C-alpha positions, 0 to 999 in steps of 0.5 A, a space after each residue: 319757084 315755090 318752096 316749103 321753108 323751115 324758119 325755126 325748129 318746131 315750127 310749121 313749114 311755110 310756103 315761099 315763092 323765090 326767084 329760080 336759083 342758078 347752078 354754080 360751078 359743077 352744079 345742076 338745077 333740078 326741076 323736082 318731080 317728087 320728094 319723099 318725106 324721111 324720118 330725118 326730115 322730121 328730126 330736122 323739123 322737130 329740132 332733134 338734129 342740131 344746127 340746121 341751115 336756117 331758113 331751110 328747105 328740107 327734103 333729101 329724097 329728090 327725083 327730078 329732071 335736070 333743067 340747068 347746067 352750071 359751068 363745068 357740069 359734065 356727065 349729065 344732060 338737060 332733061 335727064 332724070 336724076 336722084 338727089 340723096 342726103 349726102 350732098 358733098 364730101 370734101 374728098 381729102 380728109 382721112 375718111 374720104 381718103 380711106 373711101 369712107 366719104 359717109 364719115 367726111 369731116 366737112 360734108 354737106 347734107 341735102 335738106 339740112 346744111 343746104 336747101 333740099 327738095 320740098 320745092 319745085 326746084 333744087 340745086 345739087 352737085 353733079 358728083 352727088 346725084 344718081 342717074 335714074 334712067 329706066 325709073 319711069 315713076 318719079 314718085 315711086 323712085 323717091 323713097 329709094 334715095 334715102 329709105 332705100 339707101 340707108 336700108 341697103 347700108 344697114 343690110 350690108 352692115 348685117 353681113 351674111 345674116 340669114 334670119 334678120 329682125 327689122 324693128 320699125 316697119 316704115 319706109 326703109 323697112 318696107 323696101 329692104 324687106 323686099 331685098 331680103 326676100 329676093 336674096 333668100 333671107 328670112 325676115 322677122 318684122 317688129 312693129 309698134 305693139 298692137 299695130 295689126 295693119 303694119 304686121 299684115 303689111 310686113 307679111 305681105 312684103 315677105 316677112 315670115 313672122 310679124 309681131 309687136 316690138 314687145 314680143 319675142 320672135 319664134 327663133 333666135 336672130 342672126 342680126 337685127 336692124 333698128 329703123 325705129 329711133 327708140 333706144 330702148 329697143 337696143 337691149 331688146 334686140 340684143 336679147 333676141 340675137 344669137 351669140 356672134 350676132 349683130 344689132 344695126 342702128 340705122 337711124 341718124 337720131 335715136 333716143 338714149 339707150 338705157 343701161 342693160 346687163 352685160 350678159 346681153 352683149 356677151 357672146 361676141 354680140 355687137 351693136 353698130 351704127 350706120 351713118 349717111 351713105 356713100 355714092 357707091 352705096 347708091 350705085 350698088 343699091 339702085 342696081 339691086 332695086 332693079 334686079 329685085 323688082 322693088 316696089 315702093 308703097 307711097 302716099 302722095 301729097 301736094 307740096 303745100 301739104 308738107 306739114 300734113 305729110 310730116 304729121 302723118 309720119 310723126 303719128 305713125 299713120 303711114 304705110 310705106 312712104 309719104 311723097 310730095 309732088 310739087 
C-alpha cells in the first residue's frame, strides 16, 4: 500500500510504501477510493492538536470498499462501499458512553489522529464505526460528508430550532450544511473572510440570502450562529448579532483563544456552546437527510501524492468546498 505519513508536526507529509495491513478482530480493511481533507487534518499536521500518534497517516473522511474482513467482522460484505469518520472507537462503558454520549468518551480512538487514517490506498477500521454508503455512487463527492457534513449536522442540531442562522467561515462544512438549512426552510446568513467576494457568491449560490464579511453586521438579528472558522475573536462578534435567548455554536475541534468581552454581549440568556466529535447516530441521521435534501458537495480532486498541496490550499483559503485525495 501507499500512504502519506506525518513524522512530526509542522513537517511535510512523505510518501511511504508499506505492506498491506491485516484487519484484526471486529475490523475491516478498506481500499480507499477517496479521502477528503479536513481542517482538523490541518490542525494535526500544524501541531495545534496535542499528542498525535506518530508516525501517522492522517485523514478521517474516508470512502472506500471493504476488501478484507477480520475475525468476527459482521454486518458488512466484501466489495461494499463504506464511510469511515473521525470517531474510530468508543469504549462503551465510561459514564459518557453509558449516557449515550459516545462523542465525549473518556477512552476514544480517532481516525487519522490516534490511529492511521485515509491519506493512503488502504485503511483499517472497526466494523462498529463505519457507515454503509449504498446508493452513494461518487466516492469523492461523498467523502466530505464523513466529517464536514457530520460536524455541520451536529452543529446545526445544537442550534436548535433557529430559523435565522449565521454561518461564520464558508468552507467545507458550511457549504454542506447551508444546503440542509435551505431544504429545511431556514434562512442562512453567511460570513466570510472580509473582501472574499468569491466565497460570498458561492454562499449565495447555495441558498444564503445574505453574504458578507465577518466584519459586517447582518441585516437583521440572528436566532443562532455557527462558527466553523477557528477564530476565537468571532465569538463575541457573533454574540453581538444574535437575539436574546440566541445561541453561538463553536463547531471546530480547535480555536484560537476567545478574547475578553463585555458581559452585556452574553446577557439576555444568550449561550455559547461547543460541539465535540460525533456519534454514530449523527451519521445515520445525517446521511438520511443528505439524501433527502439532495446535498451536492463542491470538491477539488488531488492525487494522493499531492496531499501537501491540498493541505496548503486549505491553509491559505484557496478552496471552495472541500479538497479530496484520490489514491
